[in-house]
N, C-alpha and C positions, 0 to 999 in steps of 0.2 A: 313376851313369854318365850324368848329364845332359850334353847337348851333345856326346856321343860320336858320331863318324861311324857310319853304318850298318854299315860294314865291321867296326868294333870290336865293335859289338853282335852282329853275326852270328858273329864270331870267338869271343866269349865263349860264346854259346849252343851253337854247334857243338862247340866244344872240350869243354865240360862234358858234353854229351850223349855225345860220343865216349868220354870218360873213363869215364862210367857204363857204357856198352855194353862197353867194354874190360874193366872190372872184372868184369862178369857173365860175359863169355866166358872170362876167365881161370879162373874157378872151374869152368866146365864143360869147357873144352878141356884144361886142365892137370890135371884130376882123375886120369887114369891115371898121370901122373908122380908125383903126390903119393902115390898108393896104392903105387907101386913103392918109394918111399923109406920108407914106413911111415906108417900112418894118422895118428897124432897129430903126429909130427914133420913129416911131409910137408905136412900141412894148415897147420901153424903157420908153416912157412917160406913157403908160398904166400900165406897171408893176410897175413903181415907184409910181404912184398915188395910185394904188390899195394896194400896200404893205404899203405905208405911212398911208393911211386911216385905213387899217386893223389893223396895230400896234397901232394906236391912240385909236381906238374903243375898241380893245381887252384890252389895258392898262387901259382905263377908266372903263371898265367892271370889271376887276380884282381889281381895286382900290375900287370899290363899294363892291364887294362880299368877297374879301380876306382881305383887309385893313380897311374896314368899313369907307370909306371916303364919307361922305354925299355930299360934293361939287361935286364929280365926277358924281353922278347921275344927278345933275343939269346941268352939262356940256353936258352929254349925251342928256338930254332933249332939251337943246339949239341946239345941232347938229340936233336932230330930227325935231324940228320946222323949222330950216333953210333948211333942206332937203325937208320938205313939201312945204315951200315957193318956193324953186327952181323947184319942180315938178309942182306946180300950174303955175308958170311962164312959164315953158317949154310947158305945155299943152295949154296955151293961145297963146303964141308966135309961138311955133313950133308945128308941127304935131307929136303927140306921135307915136312911132314905135310900142309899146306894151302897150296900155293903161290899159288893164285888168290886166296884170302882174304888171305894175307900181302901180296901185291902190291896188292890193292884197299885194304887198310888203309893202306899206305904212301902211296898216291896220295891217299887221302882226308885223311890227316893233313897231307900237304904242301899240299893245297888249302886246308885250314882255316888253316894257319899263314900262307899267302900273304895272307890277309885282314888279318893284323897288320902286313904290310909294304906295303900299298897306299900310294899318295901321300897320300890323305886320312888314313890312320891315322898315317903318319909325321909329317905336319904337326901333327896333333892331339897326338901325344906330344911333339913338339919345342916346341910352344907351351905346354906344361905349366908351371904356376907352381911345381910341386914339382920338386925335383932329387934325384937318387939320392945 
């Protein structure tokens, strides 16, 4: 990641830390749901989902920061917008279990993603010698 602007470096670090924290919190916050489904099956579904999403998001993050793939940040933005829509839907339809934490998580993820769209980041990705 030599020559990457500071915003890209911060984006990568913050995104990877947030993913790690999200993975840990998923195992603790969703444990009652897994128990309700059934111990082995519920934990298997939870672990599989969390790992799959974590790998995809980590992969996209590294494509942006290490491989300078502009399209990957747009996919991350699409995932973020989809996540916001799912959160809004769940707040309207379902009673949120942790509304303040959910809101704080959305704001934090949005702030981190903003780092990938700053003018310096955009210019760095645009001047990439690699093309998607």
